[in-house]
N, C-alpha and C positions, 0 to 999 in steps of 0.2 A: 267391609262389610255395607258401608254407607254407598259404595259405588253398585255393588250388587243388588241392593235393595233399588237404587234408582233405575237399573236395568230392568229389573223385574217389574218395576211399575211401568216403564216404557213399554215393556213387552206385552203387559196386560192392557195398557192402553190401546196397542196397536190390533189387540184381538177383539176390540169393540168394532162392531159392524158399521156404525154409523162413521166412526173415525175413520176405517178403511175406505168406505164409501167417499167420504169428503177428500181424502189424500188423492185416490184415483181422478178425480173429477177435478181437484185444484191444479194438479199438474196437467191435464188436458187443457184447462183454461190458461195455465200459464204459457205453455207452448204457443198456442193460438195468440194470446196476447204478443208474446215477443215476436211472432211470425208477422202480425199484422204492423208491428212497429218497423221491422226490417223491410216489409214490403213498400211502406211509404219513404223508408230512407233510401231504398234503392231507385226509385221512382223520382224522388227529389233530387238525387245526386246525378242520374244520368240525363235526366230531361231539362233540368235547369228551373228556375223558379217561376218563370213566365209559362211554359208548358205543363210543368207540375201543378200549377193553380188550375188548369183545367181539369186535371185527373182529381184534384182534391175536391172540386165542384161535384163531379160524377160521383165519387164515392160519399160525400155528404148527402146527395139525393139517394143513393143507394141505402144509406143507413136509415134514411126516413121511411123507404120502402120496406125494409125489415120490419117495421112495426107490427103488421099484421101478422107476420111470421111468429113474433114473439108471443102475441095473444093465442095465436093457433097452439103453439107448443104447450103453454099453460094449460089450455083446453083439453087437447088430447091427453096430456100427461095425467090430469086427474080423473078424465073417464077411463083411461087404462088402468090406472092404479085400482079404481072402483071394480073393474072387470077380473081384475087379477087377485084382488082380495077375495072375490067371490068364486075364483077357481072358473070363471067363466070363459070358455074358448072363442071370444067374439073378436079377437084381435085381429083376425084376417079379415073379417068383413069391415071391420074399422078403418084398417088400413086402406083396402081397395075402393070403400066407398068416398072415403074421404079424398083419395088421390083424384077420383073421378069427378068429385064436387068443385074441388079447388081448381081444377083445369079449367073450368068455365071462366073465373074471373081473371086466371092467368093468361088465358089467350087474349080475352078483351083487352088487358093492358097491353100486351104486345102490339093487339092493332091500334090501340090509342098512340102509342110511341111511335109507330112507323107514321101514324097520320101527322104528328107534331113533331118529329125529328128535326125537320129543315127550319122551322122557326125557333126551336130551342137551341139549335147548333148555331143559329145567325144572332141570338140574343147573348150567348155565351162567347161569341166570336171562337166557335170551333171551326176548323178547317173541314170537317166531314161529319156527316151524319152517322157514320158508322159506329162510333163510340156510342151514341145514344141509343141507337138501335141494340147494340151489346147490351147496355144499360138496362133497357126493357126486359129483354130475355133473363138477364140475370136476377132482376126484381122477382119476376114471374117464377123462376125457378127456385129462389130462396123460400117462397110461399110453398112449394113442393117439399124441399128439402126439409122444412120443419114439421112434415108429417111424421118420418121415421124418427127424427128427433125426440118429438113429443111422446110418442110411442116408448121408445128406449128409455125415456126417463121415467114413464109411468110403470115399466115393468123393472125398474131399477137396474138396470143393465147399464152401469155406469161406466164400464171398461169400453164397452161398444160406443156409447156418446162420448167419451173422453177421446177415444181416438178419432170418432167423427169430427169433432170440433178442432182438434189439433190439426189433422192433415189436411182440412180445408185450407189453412192458411199456409202451412208447409207447401202445398201443391200449388197455391196462389203464387208464393214467393219465389219458388223454382221456375214455375212458368214465365213469370215477369222478367226474370233476368235472361232468360232465351228470347223471348219476344222483342225486349228493348235492345238485346244484341243484334238482333236481325232487322232492327229498323223501325218497328211498329209503332212506336210511341203511344200516344193516347190510347189507340186503338188496341195494342198490345196490351196495356196495363189493365185495360177494362176486359179484354179476352181472358188474361190470367184470372180474374174474378171469376167469369163464368165457368172456366176449365175447373177449377176448385170446387164449386159448387156441382158441377155434374158428377165429378169423381166421388163426392161424400153422398150425393143422393143414391148412386148405385151402390156405394158402401152400405148406406143405411138399411136398403133393400135386402142386400145379402146378410146383414146382421139380424134379420127378422126373418131369414129364409125358413127357421122351424116352424113358423107359423103359416108357412103355404101349404104345408101336408095336411090332409084330411079335411074334413067339413065342419066349419065353425057356425056359431049362432048368427043371425041377422042382427045386427045393432041397428038402433033408431038415432039418427042424428040429430033429430029436432029437439031431445030431451038436453041437449048441450047448448041450445040457444041461451036460456036464461043466465046459465054460468058466464057465457061468451061475455056478455055486458058487464058482469062482475070483473071477469078477468080483464076487459077492457079498461075499465074504470082504474084498476089497481095498477098497470102497467105504465099507462099513459100518465097518471098522477104521478108515479115515482120519476118518469122521464121529464115531466115538466120541473120536478123539484131541482134537479141537477142540470137544467138546462136555461131555464127562466132568469135565473141569477146572473148568467152571462150576458143575455139579451139585454137586461135591464142595466148592468153595469156599464156595457158599452154605450148605452142611451145617456146615462146621467154623469159618467166620470170623462175625464179628459180622454184623447185618444191613447196617451202613455198609459195613463191609470188604467184605462179599458183593457189594453193589452196585458199589462200586469196581471190584473185579475183573472183574464182569460186564461194565462198561465197556472194561477194558482188553483182556478177549477180544474184543469187537467191534472195538476198533482193530487187532488182531493179525489178524483175519479179513479186514480189508480189504485187506491186503497178499496173504492167500492168494487171495483172489476175483479181485483184481486181475491176479494171473499165472495164473489158471486155465487162460486160452486156449494157453497154452503147451504144457501137458499134453495137450490137445485135439487141438493139431496134431500131437503127438509121435505120439499113439497109431496113427493108420492108416499114418503114415510109417514107423514101424517094422515094422509087419505088412507093409507092401509090401517093404520093404528085405529082410527075412528071408525073405519068400516067393521072391523074385527072386535070394537069393544073394548079396545086397550088403550088406556089414557095416554095423549101425545104429549103430556106437560113435560114428560122427560126428555123426549126427542126435542123438543123446543129449548130446553135449559141447555142440553149438551150441544145443541146447533150453536145457541148464542155464546155458550163459552169457547167452542171452536173458532167461531168468528172473532170473537174479541181476541183470542190469543194470537191470531193470524194478524190481525189489524194492529195488535200492540208491538208486534215486532216491526213492522213498518214505521207505527208512530215513533218507534225508538231511534230508526235511522233520521226520521224528518227533525226530531228534536236534537240530536247531535250531530248531523251533518247536514243542515239546511243549505248551506252554501254549495256542498256538493251535489245535492239533488236538483236545484236551480241550475248550477253550471253545466250539468251533463244533459239535462233536458232541453234547456234554452239559451244557455250562454249567458256571457257577462253582461249583457244589455239588460237582463232581468234582475239584476241584483236587488232592485227595489222589494222584490218577492221575498226574499231570504227570511225577514223577521216574521212573516206570516205562514211559512211552511206547516210549522206545527199545528197552529189552530186549523188550517184547512184540511190537515190530516185528521183532526177529531170531527171536522164536517164530514169527511169521508166516512169514518167510523160511524157516526150517528146516522148518515144515509143508510149505510149497509144493514145497521140493526134496524131501522125503520122499514127498510125492504123486506128483511127476515120477518118481521111482523107481518106485513102485508101478504107475503107469500103463505103466511101461516092461514090469515083469515080467508084467504081465497082457497086455501086446501079445505077448509071446512065450509065454505062458502057462507061465510058471516058478511052481510051486506052493510052492517052497522059501520064498518071501518071507512066505507066511502065517504061520508060527509066528514069524518074525522080527517081523513086524508085531504079532502078538498079545503078543509080549514086550513091544514098545515100549508098548503100551495097559496092559498089566499094569503095567510098571515106572513109568509115569505115576501111575496110580491109586494104587500102593502108596507113593510119595515124598509125594504129597498127603496120604495117611493118616497118614504118620510124620512129617511137617514142615508145619505149617500154622498156626504161631503168629503169623503176620502176613501181609498181601498178597504183600510182597516175597518171603517165603520160598515162597509157593505159584508165583509167577512163576519163581523158582530152580528148583523142583521140575519144571516142565513144560519149561523150556530145556534142562536136563540130559536128560530123557528124550527129547525130540525129536532133540536133537544126538547123544545116543548111538544112536537108531535111524537116522539119518543115516549115522552110520559104519559100522554093520552092514549096511546095505541097500547101499552103496558097495561093502563088500569083497565082497558076494555078487555084485554087478553085474560086479565085476573078474573074478570066477572065472567068471562065466557066459558074457561077451562072446567069449572065444576058441572057444566050443562053440556057437555058434548055426549053425543049417543050416535050411534050407527045411522038414525035416520038423520043426523045433520048432514052427511055426505050423500045420502041417497038421492037418486033421481026418479021420477016416476017411470016405470016400465022403461029399464035400461036396454032391454034386448028382447027380440022377438025369437021363438023357436023356428 
């Protein structure tokens, strides 16, 4: 009877729309994460440390270049969710006009890359400018890939979005194996990135093919400008939170301790990226709920519960098997990190919950969170500046800052929830007939 009751509860839980959406996107993100790890492992083993260092540099620059794409995804997801909640057939216009608009900076970026390819290659001791040129095309293309991804997220087509995210890394990994075997080295590694992006861009357009039929209303892109600034503040603020500690630790700690902290930071961000799908599902659901005058508090609580459950599983592994985690990821030379694996896991969970609340505030276009987030960034940096005698002290600095930020964001959320109305997400004149 007890087993039957547990089965019934599990079946009832799986019938929950929010849980199903989270599972779909979670598995897509998990496959993408594994694919990214395998890509680097293959490149490192085939190319060797010296040549792989060039690939690592180019991928790091590419990661920086994806920043505008992340902002664009959030902006388009929110606007699409608003159109979808009203039954507005403006998605076709939104897709076409945004593709044309983003094509302008994309082409300019490719031109700048071509102009500076030679000095960049010389600075990083690359034997050819071809990898730099491929990098420029890849960054320009990820800005285009962000358009169908943002619209899919806003339409809550999480199966198509999950497939898009996972196939990019699977294609990249398959292509890099072929190109490295063919002897293309660094150029081959970067060409694999471009091929993966090209494939999922076409896949994203295909996933939205039903919106190509008929005539939709013409949307006004200018109404998204104000929210773009809010989205940029939220996304950049969270990125600083999980990057500035590594930079400061490398500056203040010894080279050995700086390396240990860098490894710990990566372990913490595993938990952050593992639960990132929860905030991706939350965002359009909250926009839809507020636009339809349905209270979003339950969605936020369910999302926080799902995130905490996923994070707790990882935390349990960090608590019971910290040596195995460090050994598998970094090897025996990082054994000094073992006692701090669980605390950095808590940091990862706190960062995930902070990001969940930031995504919630962005969904309802609440700007008050921006100075709160800025304060969290400032406190984290200040604490590390003041207390950095050893690795454990830096871990404590970050943990205090992120937990304090979580408390402040939670208080703001508690005060905001009762006042949310459809006007909270409305933008002036979202579409023209």
